[in-house]
C-alpha positions as CSV (number, residue, x, y, z in Angstrom):
1,M,114.4,97.4,69.3
2,P,114.5,98.5,73.5
3,A,115.5,96.0,75.6
4,G,111.9,95.5,78.0
5,D,108.3,94.6,77.3
6,P,106.4,97.9,77.0
7,Q,104.0,97.0,79.1
8,R,106.0,95.2,82.0
9,V,105.9,97.3,85.7
10,W,107.9,94.8,87.5
11,F,111.6,94.3,87.3
12,S,114.1,92.5,88.8
13,E,115.8,95.5,90.3
14,M,112.4,96.2,92.0
15,I,111.7,92.8,93.0
16,A,114.4,92.7,95.2
17,K,114.7,96.4,96.8
18,L,110.5,95.0,97.5
19,R,111.9,92.0,99.0
20,L,114.9,93.6,101.1
21,E,112.8,97.0,103.0
22,W,109.3,95.3,103.3
23,R,108.5,94.6,106.8
24,E,105.4,93.2,108.5
25,N,103.1,95.7,110.1
26,M,105.1,98.7,108.3
27,P,103.4,101.8,108.9
28,Y,101.1,103.1,106.0
29,S,103.8,106.5,105.7
30,A,106.8,103.9,105.3
31,L,104.4,101.6,102.8
32,I,104.0,104.9,100.8
33,E,107.3,105.8,100.8
34,L,108.8,102.2,99.6
35,R,106.0,102.6,96.9
36,E,107.3,106.2,95.9
37,E,110.4,104.7,95.7
38,L,109.9,101.6,93.7
39,D,107.8,103.9,91.4
40,A,110.8,106.2,91.1
41,M,112.9,102.8,90.2
42,L,110.0,102.4,87.3
43,Q,110.7,105.4,85.6
44,S,114.2,104.8,85.7
45,I,114.9,101.9,84.3
46,R,112.4,102.3,81.7
47,S,113.8,105.5,80.8
48,E,117.4,103.9,80.7
49,R,116.5,101.7,78.5
50,K,114.3,103.5,76.1
51,I,111.4,101.3,76.9
52,L,108.5,103.0,75.1
53,T,104.8,102.2,75.9
54,P,102.8,100.2,73.5
55,M,100.4,103.0,71.0
56,M,96.8,102.8,70.9
57,R,93.8,105.1,69.4
58,C,92.4,107.6,71.2
59,R,88.6,107.2,71.6
60,A,88.3,110.5,72.0
61,C,90.0,111.8,69.0
62,G,90.7,108.9,66.8
63,A,94.7,109.4,66.6
64,E,97.3,106.9,67.2
65,H,99.1,108.0,70.7
66,R,101.5,106.1,73.5
67,M,100.3,105.0,76.6
68,A,100.2,106.5,79.4
69,Q,103.6,105.4,81.8
70,P,102.8,102.6,83.7
71,H,103.0,103.9,87.9
72,V,103.4,101.9,90.9
73,S,100.1,102.3,93.0
74,V,100.3,101.3,96.9
75,R,97.7,98.0,95.8
76,A,100.0,97.1,93.5
77,M,103.0,97.2,96.0
78,I,100.9,95.1,98.0
79,L,99.6,92.5,95.9
80,S,103.1,92.1,95.2
81,L,104.3,90.3,98.0
82,G,102.3,87.7,96.8
83,R,103.2,87.6,93.9
84,F,106.7,87.5,94.5
85,N,106.2,85.4,97.3
86,I,107.7,88.0,99.7
87,A,104.6,87.3,102.4
88,S,101.9,84.8,102.3
89,E,98.5,84.6,100.7
90,I,97.2,85.8,104.0
91,Q,99.3,88.7,105.1
92,T,98.6,90.0,101.7
93,K,95.0,90.0,102.4
94,K,95.1,91.7,105.4
95,L,97.5,94.1,104.4
96,E,95.3,94.7,101.2
97,K,92.2,95.1,103.4
98,A,93.6,97.6,105.7
99,W,94.9,99.6,103.4
100,A,91.9,100.2,101.3
101,K,90.2,100.9,105.0
102,Y,93.3,103.4,105.7
103,R,93.0,104.9,101.8
104,K,88.8,105.9,102.4
105,Q,89.6,107.0,106.3
106,E,92.1,109.8,105.1
107,G,91.2,110.1,101.3
108,L,94.3,109.0,99.3
109,D,94.0,108.1,96.1
110,L,95.7,104.9,94.6
111,Y,99.7,106.1,95.3
112,G,98.9,106.7,98.7
113,K,98.6,111.0,98.1
114,N,95.7,113.4,99.5
115,E,93.4,113.2,96.9
116,S,91.9,117.1,98.0
117,A,95.1,118.2,97.3
118,I,95.5,116.4,93.2
119,P,93.7,118.5,90.2
120,A,91.2,117.0,88.8
121,E,92.3,115.3,85.3
122,L,91.3,118.4,82.7
123,G,89.6,116.8,79.9
124,H,91.7,115.3,76.5
125,Q,94.9,115.6,76.7
126,H,97.8,114.1,74.7
127,H,101.7,114.5,76.4
């Protein structure tokens, strides 16, 4: 059996990188870049350790399939600052609110990408 919890997103290497690279008052572009690096680390760790996602029953077709791979969103990264005691609860809440406002203003998705540049889901698909 592969080593690791199939639903786990935050691994110690990722937390160490977040702890090392996060700075108060980072520009949003740097936050988005850090999120991309952490997400790449997550995908690499899961692949190297052969950690598969859990099985689920598809509501649309009734068949069993693996769940989608987890990804790190900007908000999840911000919330983990508080979760792992990297930033205070006050700093975390302030940054979360500021990010939500900036994201809406700039038309960004959960991952800091321009929403208009991303194609919408094309209905029921299996991988």
